[in-house]
C-alpha positions, 0 to 999 in steps of 0.5 A, a space after each residue: 311215458 307219462 302218467 298223465 290222468 291215466 296213472 292217478 284214476 287207477 289208485 285204490 284200484 287193483 292192476 296188473 303191471 308186466 315189467 321189462 322183466 318179464 313179471 307180472 305183478 298183480 295189486 292195488 295201486 296206492 301210490 305213485 310219482 313223475 318217473 313212474 315209481 309204483 307203490 302196489 299193497 296186496 300184490 303177487 306174482 302171477 307165474 306163468 308154466 305150460 306143464 301147471 298152474 297159474 303160481 301166485 307169489 306173495 309179494 305185499 307191500 310191493 315198490 316197482 321202479 319205473 325204468 322196469 315198467 312195461 304195460 299197467 292196467 286195470 285188472 277187471 275183478 269180477 272176472 278175475 275172480 271166475 278165472 280158474 288159475 290152478 287150469 292156466 296153461 301159458 308160457 313165462 312171459 319174456 324178457 322185453 328188448 328194447 
């Protein structure tokens, strides 16, 4: 996995990370290293359910190991803030199988 200029341009931006074990963690990217270990601030995990709305578990300052990251994406904060997560229903994310 190449970190290239991609992650560098996202420092101090809100990003969404999907981990290999199916977690969706949202937070402000504060730093990363050559192994793609990343540091998020003001982070929370979004837990999806088909029965209840999306639960958000506050994590605060959080480090994710690079070998546990599947996808990193920039979050559109305007669009995200307009969503009513309490009404959103979805199946929990499944672990990534390599």
